[in-house]
Each structure stands twice: as structure tokens, then as C-alpha cells.
C-alpha positions in Angstrom: 49.7 33.6 -59.6 47.4 36.7 -58.5 45.7 36.5 -61.9 45.1 32.8 -61.8 43.6 33.5 -58.5 41.3 35.9 -59.9 40.5 33.6 -63.2 39.5 31.4 -61.0 37.4 33.2 -58.3 36.1 34.7 -61.6 34.9 31.4 -63.2 33.9 29.6 -59.9 31.7 32.8 -59.3 30.3 32.8 -62.5 29.5 28.9 -62.2 27.6 29.5 -58.7 25.8 32.1 -60.2 24.7 29.9 -63.0 23.9 27.2 -60.8 22.3 29.3 -58.5 20.0 31.2 -61.2 19.0 27.8 -62.6 17.7 26.4 -59.1 15.6 29.1 -59.6 14.5 28.6 -62.7 13.5 25.2 -61.9 11.9 26.2 -58.8 9.8 29.2 -60.4 8.7 26.4 -62.6 7.8 24.0 -60.6 5.9 26.5 -58.2 3.7 27.4 -61.8 3.1 23.6 -62.2 2.1 23.2 -58.5 -0.3 26.5 -58.7 -1.9 24.9 -61.7 -2.4 21.8 -60.3 -4.3 23.5 -56.8 -6.5 25.6 -59.2 -7.2 21.7 -60.8 -8.0 20.7 -57.8 -9.7 23.9 -56.8 -12.4 23.3 -59.6 -12.7 20.0 -59.3 -13.9 20.2 -55.9 -16.4 23.0 -57.0 -18.2 20.1 -59.8 -17.9 17.5 -57.0 -19.9 20.1 -54.5 -22.7 20.2 -56.9 -22.5 16.5 -58.0 -22.6 16.1 -53.8 -25.3 18.2 -53.3 -27.5 16.9 -56.2 -26.8 12.8 -54.7 -28.1 14.2 -51.3 -31.2 14.9 -53.0 -32.1 12.1 -54.6 -30.9 10.2 -51.3 -33.2 12.5 -49.0 -35.9 12.0 -51.9 -35.4 8.3 -51.7 -35.6 7.7 -47.9 -38.6 10.2 -47.6 -40.4 7.5 -50.3 -38.9 4.7 -48.3 -40.4 6.3 -45.3 -43.6 7.0 -46.7 -43.9 3.2 -48.0 -43.1 1.7 -44.9 -46.2 4.0 -43.4 -48.2 3.0 -45.9 -47.3 -1.0 -45.7 -47.5 -0.5 -41.9 -51.7 0.5 -42.8 -52.1 -2.3 -45.5 -50.8 -5.0 -43.7 -53.1 -7.8 -44.0 -54.3 -7.0 -47.7 -54.3 -9.3 -50.5 -52.3 -8.3 -53.3 -49.8 -6.0 -51.1 -47.1 -8.8 -50.3 -48.3 -8.8 -46.4 -51.2 -10.9 -46.5 -50.6 -13.7 -44.7 -53.1 -16.2 -45.0 -53.9 -18.3 -41.5 
């Protein structure tokens, strides 16, 4: 009976060891996948920063032209052909 207990114990130990090993391999695989995804996200973030800076420059340029256009429109209000001419 002692041999049966040792055999059962050894089989159970091997089964649990294999299960733990499998769990660690799955954990390692998942960690590697997570690291790759994080690297992709960080790379995309850098690309978006470049695009965002470009759009911000465009927005500031357009806002500056709009403000200049408003100042010019205020100065030239009432002149025919400017759209601000009002017939009395």
C-alpha cells in the first residue's frame, strides 16, 4: 500500500507540476502579447502627436486669417463689392 501511495503522490505531483508549468507558459505568452500591444500603442501615440501638432498649426493659421479677415471687414464695411455694403 505504501508503494501505491508513493505512486499516487508522484503522479499527482507530476500532474500539478505540469499544470503549473503550463500556467506559467500561458502567463509568459500573455505578457509578451501585452508588451507588443503596449509598444504598438506607444508608437501610435507618437504618430498622433505629430498629426495633432500639424492640425494645431493649421488651426492657428486659420484662426489668424479669420481674425485678420474680421479686422479687414470691419475697416472696409460699407464698400461696394465687399458684402458689407448696405443700401440706404
